[in-house]
N, C-alpha and C positions, 0 to 999 in steps of 0.2 A: 669817210676819207680812207678807211682801212681797206686794203686790197692786196694781199700777198706782199708784205713789206720786203723790199730787197736791199734796203740800206741798213747796214749794221750799226748799232749804237751801243758802245761799250761804257762801262763806268768811267773810263778816261774821257769819253765824249761829254758825259754828264758833268764831270768836274770842269772841263774846259768851257762848257756853256755857262755854267754858274759863275765862273771866274770872269768870263767876257762881259756878262751882264753887270756884275759887281764893278768891274773896271769902268763901265759907262757911267755908273752912279758916281764913282770916285772922281771921274773927270768932268762931272757936271753936265753930261750930255743927256741924261735921263734922270727922273726923280725916283726916289725909293719906291713909291707906290707903282710906278711904271715897271720897275725891276720885279716887284712882287707879282705883277700881272704876267710878266714874261716867264717867271719861274712857274707860275700856275699853268700857263699855256703849255710849257714844255712837259710838265708832269701829266697834264691831261692827254697830250699826244702820246706819251709813253704808255699810259693806261689804255689808250685806244689802239695800241700796237701800230702806230704810224710807221715806226721803225722796228727793225728786228733787234730786240735787246739781246746782246751777246756778251759773254764774259770776256775779259782780257785774255788773249792767248798766253798760255804758260811760257812760251818761248819768245814773247815780244821783247823782253829786255835783252836777251842774248842777241837777237837779230838787230835790235837797236844799236848795240855795241859794235856789231860787225859792220853795219852801215856807216857808223861814225869812223871806224877804222879805214874803210874802203873809200868813202866819199867825202868825209869831213875836210881833208886838206884842200880839195878842189872846190867844194860847194859852200864851205863855211856854215854847214848845218849845225844846229844846236840839238840838245838832247830831246826836247819835245818834238822837234821837227822829225827826227829819225824815229822816235817812238810812234808817232802817228803813222808814218809810212810802214814801219815794222808791223804794226797791228793790221794794216791793210793787206800786207803781203801774207801774213800768217792766216788771215781770214779768207784768203783767196779772192780778194776784191778784184773786180774787173775795171773799176773806175775809181779815181781818187779825187774828191772834191776839196778844194782849198782856195783861199784867197792869199795864202802865204807863198811868196815867190820861191823861197828856199825849199819848202816842202814840195812844191810843184816840180822843181828841178830834180830833186831826189826821186820823187815818184816816177818821173819820166825816165831817169837813168836806170830805174829798176823795171821799166817796161809797163808801168801802169798808164792807162789813159787818164788825162787830167781834165778837169772842168774848171 
């Protein structure tokens, strides 16, 4: 599966993934053993370099605050929405993948292609 990973994966993404899986257990959508399998799959993919493990950009929080100041009143974005987009901008991403409508609107407002 490894072939020149082009998708950045920061520690923030790892935290978000683990929280998302835990939330599914909390809501009764999956069982704890299914969650453990998902965590194991994610860790296996990280070891296989499916994604490009990247540190959080040092300037991400400053850019996050700026995005909130400029776009928050119009788009209703939350801190984590703008932090995701800030990381993408600082990592010079060409495309922003999200299922979150607010994040997508902010990413588009900043000139990122969304999926």
